[in-house]
C-alpha beads as a LAMMPS data file, in Angstrom:
LAMMPS data file: protein, C-alpha beads

373 atoms
372 bonds

1 atom types
1 bond types

-500.0 500.0 xlo xhi
-500.0 500.0 ylo yhi
-500.0 500.0 zlo zhi

Masses

1 110.0

Atoms # bond

1 1 1 385.355 -254.814 -409.228
2 1 1 385.628 -255.614 -413.082
3 1 1 383.019 -253.871 -415.397
4 1 1 380.821 -256.266 -417.399
5 1 1 378.632 -255.834 -420.511
6 1 1 376.055 -258.099 -422.299
7 1 1 378.685 -260.437 -423.538
8 1 1 379.887 -260.896 -419.570
9 1 1 375.673 -261.461 -419.236
10 1 1 375.887 -264.441 -421.605
11 1 1 378.464 -266.190 -419.936
12 1 1 376.725 -265.518 -416.277
13 1 1 372.886 -265.915 -417.107
14 1 1 373.423 -267.979 -420.572
15 1 1 373.105 -271.691 -418.980
16 1 1 369.753 -270.662 -417.405
17 1 1 366.231 -271.080 -418.887
18 1 1 363.895 -267.849 -419.134
19 1 1 361.678 -270.281 -416.686
20 1 1 364.604 -269.811 -413.816
21 1 1 365.435 -266.588 -415.110
22 1 1 362.789 -264.324 -416.427
23 1 1 363.108 -262.594 -419.659
24 1 1 364.796 -258.530 -418.576
25 1 1 366.208 -255.730 -420.335
26 1 1 369.567 -257.467 -421.247
27 1 1 367.527 -260.143 -422.883
28 1 1 366.149 -257.491 -424.954
29 1 1 369.077 -255.836 -426.147
30 1 1 370.574 -259.307 -426.983
31 1 1 367.671 -260.228 -429.058
32 1 1 367.538 -256.924 -430.613
33 1 1 371.169 -256.938 -431.954
34 1 1 370.496 -260.292 -433.496
35 1 1 368.354 -258.259 -436.329
36 1 1 371.919 -256.735 -437.688
37 1 1 372.480 -260.524 -438.535
38 1 1 371.951 -261.341 -442.611
39 1 1 369.426 -263.877 -442.194
40 1 1 367.618 -263.200 -445.910
41 1 1 367.529 -266.764 -447.754
42 1 1 368.442 -268.393 -443.796
43 1 1 364.502 -267.496 -442.170
44 1 1 361.510 -268.011 -443.112
45 1 1 359.733 -264.858 -444.557
46 1 1 357.019 -263.032 -442.606
47 1 1 354.391 -264.776 -444.124
48 1 1 355.598 -267.699 -443.198
49 1 1 354.740 -269.603 -440.329
50 1 1 357.947 -271.556 -440.092
51 1 1 360.537 -271.223 -437.949
52 1 1 364.419 -272.227 -437.250
53 1 1 365.981 -272.803 -434.051
54 1 1 368.471 -270.068 -433.313
55 1 1 371.842 -272.060 -433.161
56 1 1 370.904 -273.616 -436.372
57 1 1 369.939 -270.199 -437.961
58 1 1 373.644 -269.179 -436.651
59 1 1 375.180 -271.764 -438.357
60 1 1 374.118 -271.548 -441.600
61 1 1 374.985 -267.531 -441.336
62 1 1 378.623 -268.007 -440.325
63 1 1 379.061 -270.308 -443.266
64 1 1 378.338 -267.527 -445.266
65 1 1 381.898 -265.593 -446.653
66 1 1 381.695 -261.899 -445.617
67 1 1 378.878 -262.543 -442.920
68 1 1 380.847 -261.009 -440.169
69 1 1 381.516 -257.401 -441.943
70 1 1 379.836 -254.421 -439.523
71 1 1 380.879 -251.630 -441.116
72 1 1 382.237 -247.855 -440.699
73 1 1 380.157 -247.746 -437.363
74 1 1 378.222 -250.598 -436.379
75 1 1 379.354 -252.422 -433.488
76 1 1 382.428 -254.631 -434.020
77 1 1 381.606 -257.203 -431.627
78 1 1 378.168 -257.987 -433.004
79 1 1 379.208 -261.195 -434.957
80 1 1 380.766 -262.408 -431.848
81 1 1 377.681 -262.242 -429.741
82 1 1 375.611 -263.632 -432.724
83 1 1 377.968 -266.549 -432.432
84 1 1 377.825 -266.550 -428.212
85 1 1 373.821 -266.328 -428.325
86 1 1 373.899 -269.997 -430.576
87 1 1 376.094 -271.329 -428.097
88 1 1 373.866 -270.603 -424.872
89 1 1 371.373 -272.919 -423.673
90 1 1 369.158 -270.069 -423.081
91 1 1 368.894 -268.895 -426.183
92 1 1 370.031 -271.990 -428.695
93 1 1 366.603 -273.448 -429.297
94 1 1 364.392 -270.202 -429.792
95 1 1 362.776 -270.503 -432.917
96 1 1 363.545 -267.719 -434.974
97 1 1 361.076 -266.504 -438.051
98 1 1 359.762 -263.948 -439.972
99 1 1 362.909 -262.238 -441.044
100 1 1 362.445 -259.228 -443.816
101 1 1 365.152 -256.785 -445.182
102 1 1 364.186 -253.934 -447.272
103 1 1 366.891 -251.885 -449.229
104 1 1 365.756 -249.667 -451.719
105 1 1 366.893 -245.809 -452.457
106 1 1 365.204 -244.399 -449.741
107 1 1 364.095 -247.552 -447.186
108 1 1 366.735 -249.503 -445.164
109 1 1 364.782 -251.745 -443.025
110 1 1 365.183 -255.445 -441.410
111 1 1 363.207 -257.700 -438.485
112 1 1 362.948 -260.647 -437.319
113 1 1 360.929 -262.544 -434.487
114 1 1 361.779 -264.813 -431.664
115 1 1 359.473 -267.090 -430.097
116 1 1 360.170 -267.754 -426.255
117 1 1 359.380 -270.493 -424.171
118 1 1 356.593 -268.424 -422.377
119 1 1 354.068 -268.172 -425.695
120 1 1 355.613 -264.270 -425.938
121 1 1 357.554 -263.341 -429.110
122 1 1 360.028 -260.534 -429.417
123 1 1 359.917 -258.479 -432.381
124 1 1 363.617 -257.439 -433.490
125 1 1 364.157 -254.505 -435.521
126 1 1 367.351 -253.337 -437.080
127 1 1 369.078 -250.016 -436.474
128 1 1 370.913 -248.254 -439.008
129 1 1 373.727 -250.292 -440.781
130 1 1 376.653 -248.971 -443.097
131 1 1 374.495 -248.106 -445.496
132 1 1 374.087 -244.530 -446.964
133 1 1 370.533 -245.032 -447.192
134 1 1 370.198 -245.959 -443.429
135 1 1 371.771 -242.813 -442.714
136 1 1 369.711 -240.630 -444.795
137 1 1 366.726 -242.003 -443.053
138 1 1 368.136 -241.277 -439.850
139 1 1 368.551 -237.721 -440.929
140 1 1 364.837 -237.891 -442.489
141 1 1 363.920 -238.088 -438.963
142 1 1 364.515 -234.882 -438.516
143 1 1 361.704 -233.635 -440.578
144 1 1 359.461 -235.912 -441.938
145 1 1 357.046 -239.064 -440.387
146 1 1 356.612 -241.450 -441.045
147 1 1 359.534 -242.500 -442.618
148 1 1 360.135 -245.286 -444.779
149 1 1 361.361 -247.491 -442.500
150 1 1 358.703 -246.758 -439.753
151 1 1 355.891 -247.577 -442.274
152 1 1 357.353 -251.004 -443.115
153 1 1 357.652 -251.350 -439.304
154 1 1 353.662 -250.755 -438.929
155 1 1 353.569 -253.509 -441.838
156 1 1 355.625 -255.967 -440.461
157 1 1 353.599 -255.290 -436.891
158 1 1 350.696 -256.034 -438.806
159 1 1 351.432 -259.207 -439.678
160 1 1 353.029 -260.381 -436.680
161 1 1 349.681 -259.877 -434.800
162 1 1 348.135 -262.313 -437.112
163 1 1 349.367 -265.033 -434.922
164 1 1 347.955 -264.998 -431.268
165 1 1 349.978 -263.939 -428.156
166 1 1 351.669 -261.384 -426.219
167 1 1 354.480 -259.452 -427.815
168 1 1 357.450 -257.169 -426.995
169 1 1 359.134 -255.206 -429.235
170 1 1 362.747 -253.627 -429.245
171 1 1 365.519 -252.064 -431.219
172 1 1 368.658 -250.848 -430.988
173 1 1 369.866 -247.332 -432.551
174 1 1 367.063 -246.678 -435.187
175 1 1 365.659 -249.876 -434.472
176 1 1 364.457 -248.759 -431.176
177 1 1 362.643 -245.679 -432.986
178 1 1 361.057 -248.135 -434.936
179 1 1 360.002 -250.408 -432.206
180 1 1 358.378 -247.234 -430.371
181 1 1 356.459 -245.749 -433.937
182 1 1 355.115 -249.355 -434.898
183 1 1 353.616 -249.530 -431.329
184 1 1 352.382 -246.783 -431.292
185 1 1 350.658 -246.631 -434.506
186 1 1 348.736 -250.128 -434.232
187 1 1 345.466 -250.272 -433.557
188 1 1 344.460 -250.228 -429.498
189 1 1 343.522 -254.195 -429.839
190 1 1 346.867 -254.766 -430.918
191 1 1 348.815 -252.310 -428.635
192 1 1 346.919 -254.144 -425.877
193 1 1 349.126 -257.175 -426.505
194 1 1 352.393 -255.304 -426.325
195 1 1 354.073 -256.578 -423.334
196 1 1 357.127 -253.770 -423.407
197 1 1 358.490 -251.874 -426.254
198 1 1 362.491 -251.238 -425.684
199 1 1 364.010 -248.327 -427.170
200 1 1 368.200 -249.288 -426.746
201 1 1 369.662 -245.660 -427.392
202 1 1 367.367 -244.991 -430.196
203 1 1 366.717 -241.119 -431.169
204 1 1 363.673 -239.569 -430.893
205 1 1 360.740 -237.762 -433.278
206 1 1 360.866 -234.665 -435.002
207 1 1 357.512 -234.047 -433.304
208 1 1 356.590 -234.676 -429.291
209 1 1 354.551 -237.396 -429.299
210 1 1 354.619 -238.128 -425.812
211 1 1 351.222 -236.492 -425.029
212 1 1 349.526 -238.312 -427.589
213 1 1 346.855 -240.519 -426.411
214 1 1 348.454 -243.708 -427.903
215 1 1 351.587 -242.628 -426.424
216 1 1 350.020 -241.920 -422.849
217 1 1 348.597 -245.680 -423.067
218 1 1 351.567 -247.181 -423.706
219 1 1 353.923 -244.939 -421.752
220 1 1 354.285 -247.484 -418.742
221 1 1 355.285 -250.049 -421.129
222 1 1 357.966 -248.092 -422.960
223 1 1 361.127 -248.833 -421.951
224 1 1 363.805 -245.968 -423.537
225 1 1 367.654 -246.345 -422.310
226 1 1 370.357 -243.966 -423.266
227 1 1 373.808 -244.006 -422.027
228 1 1 374.822 -240.965 -419.877
229 1 1 376.526 -238.864 -422.665
230 1 1 375.461 -240.749 -426.067
231 1 1 374.310 -238.201 -428.854
232 1 1 371.962 -240.666 -430.682
233 1 1 369.379 -241.493 -427.781
234 1 1 369.221 -237.661 -427.369
235 1 1 368.302 -236.558 -430.901
236 1 1 365.008 -234.949 -431.690
237 1 1 361.871 -235.286 -428.804
238 1 1 362.560 -237.799 -426.803
239 1 1 360.698 -239.000 -423.518
240 1 1 361.996 -237.449 -420.432
241 1 1 361.458 -240.402 -418.405
242 1 1 364.026 -242.361 -420.249
243 1 1 366.366 -244.242 -418.243
244 1 1 369.849 -243.019 -418.051
245 1 1 372.422 -245.994 -418.057
246 1 1 376.412 -246.066 -417.329
247 1 1 378.594 -246.637 -420.433
248 1 1 382.317 -246.622 -420.289
249 1 1 382.540 -245.402 -423.676
250 1 1 384.263 -242.195 -424.644
251 1 1 383.585 -239.971 -427.604
252 1 1 380.245 -239.179 -429.615
253 1 1 379.780 -242.794 -431.399
254 1 1 381.618 -244.899 -428.547
255 1 1 378.793 -244.767 -425.900
256 1 1 376.374 -245.777 -428.725
257 1 1 378.201 -249.219 -429.089
258 1 1 376.133 -251.518 -426.834
259 1 1 378.904 -253.588 -425.746
260 1 1 380.359 -250.379 -423.457
261 1 1 376.857 -250.331 -421.416
262 1 1 377.254 -251.721 -418.011
263 1 1 375.550 -254.800 -416.980
264 1 1 374.866 -255.439 -413.177
265 1 1 373.352 -258.494 -412.554
266 1 1 369.967 -258.488 -415.305
267 1 1 369.815 -254.680 -415.821
268 1 1 371.976 -252.019 -417.332
269 1 1 373.897 -249.859 -414.179
270 1 1 371.611 -246.901 -413.702
271 1 1 372.687 -243.227 -413.307
272 1 1 370.754 -240.062 -412.099
273 1 1 371.095 -238.303 -414.745
274 1 1 373.050 -237.801 -418.099
275 1 1 376.610 -236.199 -417.599
276 1 1 377.159 -232.443 -418.312
277 1 1 379.132 -233.584 -421.619
278 1 1 375.846 -235.724 -423.245
279 1 1 373.921 -232.685 -422.607
280 1 1 376.449 -230.357 -424.240
281 1 1 376.334 -232.852 -427.094
282 1 1 372.841 -232.986 -427.260
283 1 1 372.090 -229.345 -426.875
284 1 1 374.924 -228.390 -429.655
285 1 1 372.668 -230.530 -431.576
286 1 1 369.001 -229.347 -430.724
287 1 1 370.418 -225.928 -431.432
288 1 1 371.364 -226.491 -435.219
289 1 1 368.145 -228.408 -435.635
290 1 1 366.067 -225.747 -434.398
291 1 1 367.820 -223.215 -436.750
292 1 1 366.673 -225.365 -439.257
293 1 1 362.809 -225.305 -441.006
294 1 1 361.431 -228.425 -441.865
295 1 1 361.936 -227.326 -445.581
296 1 1 365.442 -226.967 -444.616
297 1 1 366.103 -229.572 -443.083
298 1 1 364.616 -231.865 -445.985
299 1 1 366.568 -229.678 -448.557
300 1 1 370.054 -230.080 -446.170
301 1 1 369.450 -233.493 -446.387
302 1 1 368.639 -233.909 -449.975
303 1 1 371.671 -232.083 -451.009
304 1 1 374.061 -233.473 -448.333
305 1 1 373.186 -237.281 -449.716
306 1 1 372.991 -236.462 -453.578
307 1 1 377.033 -235.194 -452.989
308 1 1 377.623 -238.364 -450.564
309 1 1 376.369 -240.703 -453.033
310 1 1 378.116 -239.120 -456.398
311 1 1 381.158 -241.174 -456.375
312 1 1 380.212 -245.552 -456.432
313 1 1 380.158 -246.067 -452.666
314 1 1 377.040 -246.905 -451.452
315 1 1 377.934 -247.619 -447.340
316 1 1 380.184 -245.530 -445.202
317 1 1 382.561 -247.810 -445.221
318 1 1 383.025 -247.299 -449.277
319 1 1 383.137 -243.612 -448.646
320 1 1 386.336 -244.260 -446.394
321 1 1 387.881 -246.747 -448.095
322 1 1 387.791 -244.263 -451.525
323 1 1 388.181 -241.493 -449.869
324 1 1 390.237 -239.293 -452.571
325 1 1 387.766 -240.561 -455.206
326 1 1 384.829 -239.950 -453.208
327 1 1 385.714 -236.148 -452.219
328 1 1 386.230 -235.469 -456.009
329 1 1 383.033 -236.899 -456.785
330 1 1 381.364 -234.943 -453.858
331 1 1 383.197 -231.953 -455.133
332 1 1 381.966 -232.423 -458.775
333 1 1 378.734 -232.677 -457.784
334 1 1 378.506 -229.643 -455.373
335 1 1 380.084 -227.704 -458.608
336 1 1 376.992 -228.978 -460.650
337 1 1 374.561 -227.681 -458.276
338 1 1 373.029 -224.648 -458.988
339 1 1 373.650 -221.647 -456.766
340 1 1 370.819 -222.087 -454.478
341 1 1 371.479 -224.994 -453.866
342 1 1 375.002 -224.533 -453.077
343 1 1 374.076 -221.612 -450.612
344 1 1 371.403 -224.127 -448.743
345 1 1 374.161 -226.707 -448.324
346 1 1 376.632 -223.855 -447.186
347 1 1 373.918 -222.286 -444.865
348 1 1 373.164 -225.297 -443.086
349 1 1 376.879 -225.956 -442.309
350 1 1 377.517 -222.619 -441.136
351 1 1 374.417 -222.759 -438.690
352 1 1 376.181 -226.069 -437.649
353 1 1 379.619 -224.391 -436.945
354 1 1 377.980 -221.093 -435.223
355 1 1 376.232 -223.996 -432.804
356 1 1 379.351 -225.678 -432.219
357 1 1 381.111 -222.469 -431.211
358 1 1 378.480 -221.477 -429.250
359 1 1 377.632 -225.018 -427.227
360 1 1 373.988 -224.959 -427.982
361 1 1 374.102 -221.990 -425.661
362 1 1 374.231 -224.639 -423.176
363 1 1 374.898 -223.345 -419.389
364 1 1 378.278 -224.697 -417.784
365 1 1 377.338 -225.746 -414.305
366 1 1 380.579 -225.740 -412.135
367 1 1 379.209 -228.294 -410.096
368 1 1 379.426 -230.967 -413.384
369 1 1 382.761 -229.308 -414.935
370 1 1 384.719 -232.700 -413.048
371 1 1 382.255 -234.747 -415.636
372 1 1 384.081 -235.882 -418.658
373 1 1 381.533 -238.635 -419.968

Bonds

1 1 1 2
2 1 2 3
3 1 3 4
4 1 4 5
5 1 5 6
6 1 6 7
7 1 7 8
8 1 8 9
9 1 9 10
10 1 10 11
11 1 11 12
12 1 12 13
13 1 13 14
14 1 14 15
15 1 15 16
16 1 16 17
17 1 17 18
18 1 18 19
19 1 19 20
20 1 20 21
21 1 21 22
22 1 22 23
23 1 23 24
24 1 24 25
25 1 25 26
26 1 26 27
27 1 27 28
28 1 28 29
29 1 29 30
30 1 30 31
31 1 31 32
32 1 32 33
33 1 33 34
34 1 34 35
35 1 35 36
36 1 36 37
37 1 37 38
38 1 38 39
39 1 39 40
40 1 40 41
41 1 41 42
42 1 42 43
43 1 43 44
44 1 44 45
45 1 45 46
46 1 46 47
47 1 47 48
48 1 48 49
49 1 49 50
50 1 50 51
51 1 51 52
52 1 52 53
53 1 53 54
54 1 54 55
55 1 55 56
56 1 56 57
57 1 57 58
58 1 58 59
59 1 59 60
60 1 60 61
61 1 61 62
62 1 62 63
63 1 63 64
64 1 64 65
65 1 65 66
66 1 66 67
67 1 67 68
68 1 68 69
69 1 69 70
70 1 70 71
71 1 71 72
72 1 72 73
73 1 73 74
74 1 74 75
75 1 75 76
76 1 76 77
77 1 77 78
78 1 78 79
79 1 79 80
80 1 80 81
81 1 81 82
82 1 82 83
83 1 83 84
84 1 84 85
85 1 85 86
86 1 86 87
87 1 87 88
88 1 88 89
89 1 89 90
90 1 90 91
91 1 91 92
92 1 92 93
93 1 93 94
94 1 94 95
95 1 95 96
96 1 96 97
97 1 97 98
98 1 98 99
99 1 99 100
100 1 100 101
101 1 101 102
102 1 102 103
103 1 103 104
104 1 104 105
105 1 105 106
106 1 106 107
107 1 107 108
108 1 108 109
109 1 109 110
110 1 110 111
111 1 111 112
112 1 112 113
113 1 113 114
114 1 114 115
115 1 115 116
116 1 116 117
117 1 117 118
118 1 118 119
119 1 119 120
120 1 120 121
121 1 121 122
122 1 122 123
123 1 123 124
124 1 124 125
125 1 125 126
126 1 126 127
127 1 127 128
128 1 128 129
129 1 129 130
130 1 130 131
131 1 131 132
132 1 132 133
133 1 133 134
134 1 134 135
135 1 135 136
136 1 136 137
137 1 137 138
138 1 138 139
139 1 139 140
140 1 140 141
141 1 141 142
142 1 142 143
143 1 143 144
144 1 144 145
145 1 145 146
146 1 146 147
147 1 147 148
148 1 148 149
149 1 149 150
150 1 150 151
151 1 151 152
152 1 152 153
153 1 153 154
154 1 154 155
155 1 155 156
156 1 156 157
157 1 157 158
158 1 158 159
159 1 159 160
160 1 160 161
161 1 161 162
162 1 162 163
163 1 163 164
164 1 164 165
165 1 165 166
166 1 166 167
167 1 167 168
168 1 168 169
169 1 169 170
170 1 170 171
171 1 171 172
172 1 172 173
173 1 173 174
174 1 174 175
175 1 175 176
176 1 176 177
177 1 177 178
178 1 178 179
179 1 179 180
180 1 180 181
181 1 181 182
182 1 182 183
183 1 183 184
184 1 184 185
185 1 185 186
186 1 186 187
187 1 187 188
188 1 188 189
189 1 189 190
190 1 190 191
191 1 191 192
192 1 192 193
193 1 193 194
194 1 194 195
195 1 195 196
196 1 196 197
197 1 197 198
198 1 198 199
199 1 199 200
200 1 200 201
201 1 201 202
202 1 202 203
203 1 203 204
204 1 204 205
205 1 205 206
206 1 206 207
207 1 207 208
208 1 208 209
209 1 209 210
210 1 210 211
211 1 211 212
212 1 212 213
213 1 213 214
214 1 214 215
215 1 215 216
216 1 216 217
217 1 217 218
218 1 218 219
219 1 219 220
220 1 220 221
221 1 221 222
222 1 222 223
223 1 223 224
224 1 224 225
225 1 225 226
226 1 226 227
227 1 227 228
228 1 228 229
229 1 229 230
230 1 230 231
231 1 231 232
232 1 232 233
233 1 233 234
234 1 234 235
235 1 235 236
236 1 236 237
237 1 237 238
238 1 238 239
239 1 239 240
240 1 240 241
241 1 241 242
242 1 242 243
243 1 243 244
244 1 244 245
245 1 245 246
246 1 246 247
247 1 247 248
248 1 248 249
249 1 249 250
250 1 250 251
251 1 251 252
252 1 252 253
253 1 253 254
254 1 254 255
255 1 255 256
256 1 256 257
257 1 257 258
258 1 258 259
259 1 259 260
260 1 260 261
261 1 261 262
262 1 262 263
263 1 263 264
264 1 264 265
265 1 265 266
266 1 266 267
267 1 267 268
268 1 268 269
269 1 269 270
270 1 270 271
271 1 271 272
272 1 272 273
273 1 273 274
274 1 274 275
275 1 275 276
276 1 276 277
277 1 277 278
278 1 278 279
279 1 279 280
280 1 280 281
281 1 281 282
282 1 282 283
283 1 283 284
284 1 284 285
285 1 285 286
286 1 286 287
287 1 287 288
288 1 288 289
289 1 289 290
290 1 290 291
291 1 291 292
292 1 292 293
293 1 293 294
294 1 294 295
295 1 295 296
296 1 296 297
297 1 297 298
298 1 298 299
299 1 299 300
300 1 300 301
301 1 301 302
302 1 302 303
303 1 303 304
304 1 304 305
305 1 305 306
306 1 306 307
307 1 307 308
308 1 308 309
309 1 309 310
310 1 310 311
311 1 311 312
312 1 312 313
313 1 313 314
314 1 314 315
315 1 315 316
316 1 316 317
317 1 317 318
318 1 318 319
319 1 319 320
320 1 320 321
321 1 321 322
322 1 322 323
323 1 323 324
324 1 324 325
325 1 325 326
326 1 326 327
327 1 327 328
328 1 328 329
329 1 329 330
330 1 330 331
331 1 331 332
332 1 332 333
333 1 333 334
334 1 334 335
335 1 335 336
336 1 336 337
337 1 337 338
338 1 338 339
339 1 339 340
340 1 340 341
341 1 341 342
342 1 342 343
343 1 343 344
344 1 344 345
345 1 345 346
346 1 346 347
347 1 347 348
348 1 348 349
349 1 349 350
350 1 350 351
351 1 351 352
352 1 352 353
353 1 353 354
354 1 354 355
355 1 355 356
356 1 356 357
357 1 357 358
358 1 358 359
359 1 359 360
360 1 360 361
361 1 361 362
362 1 362 363
363 1 363 364
364 1 364 365
365 1 365 366
366 1 366 367
367 1 367 368
368 1 368 369
369 1 369 370
370 1 370 371
371 1 371 372
372 1 372 373
């Protein structure tokens, strides 16, 4: 039997209305991936009540040169999905609005709102993009809360609730973290309006929030979906009630790609637990992060991204395309650091190598030794 993903779901379900086929978790993923679209100047902002039909918004987006650039690590099929969604009767006429994008020295944030036929709204938060700022924010999750993107998510939700109606929140990657964070830090009357929060392979938090009263109140409405060997969704403190889903991707990055997630019917295929490889990868990273104090994590992040941005590149793609120049600029910047800063960076890297060498001190049960992903 052929494997199916969210694009196959569009082929199968795309002609059905939401009255014929109710909203499901695959719809959530699809709408969350729309947030990667660069809709600035096309969609109204969060303070504007106007909307634009999805198909019309996508037509304007795809007319822009370079609209389909995905960067070094973003899922390459996102542009194809955006085009396909606009052609599906299920989604084409849905109003879109409240688009916001913030990119500054310390903030990478974007979100949009989808208005569903039943009067509810889906708030889609963008995950980490190709910018160094976005990746620095991800590192900041290991020692700070709220990070700038989380603050922006709170503000975005506070504006969304000015309109009546129930809400769904969701995002892929860091977008899932932002969705959970915004819902948890909303006032109780706002949380009562939240139907569900979807974190599609989103990282956790540097502190365990699952025991907090707000989290307990929302727990039954939070869906954390993590592929069996993905590293991202296992980062930091994560909800142990997360649902393991099947991905056919191989490698650390590949399973984070939502187009490798197997869809069966209107859901992602469930697995009873994460694979040995997934648990081992998570143990290695957890071991490394735990070996650093919060202050050391912050210092390591600051120094690392100072070196990465020493050249002209501001994106991972830029670093890759100008690798010799970027490497030389980084080495020169490293040489200019004071000795304590050099030692901090090297010590952080040394501890990472130790964690890799010990496998995170994770036992290797023989009964799972056959698992590859």
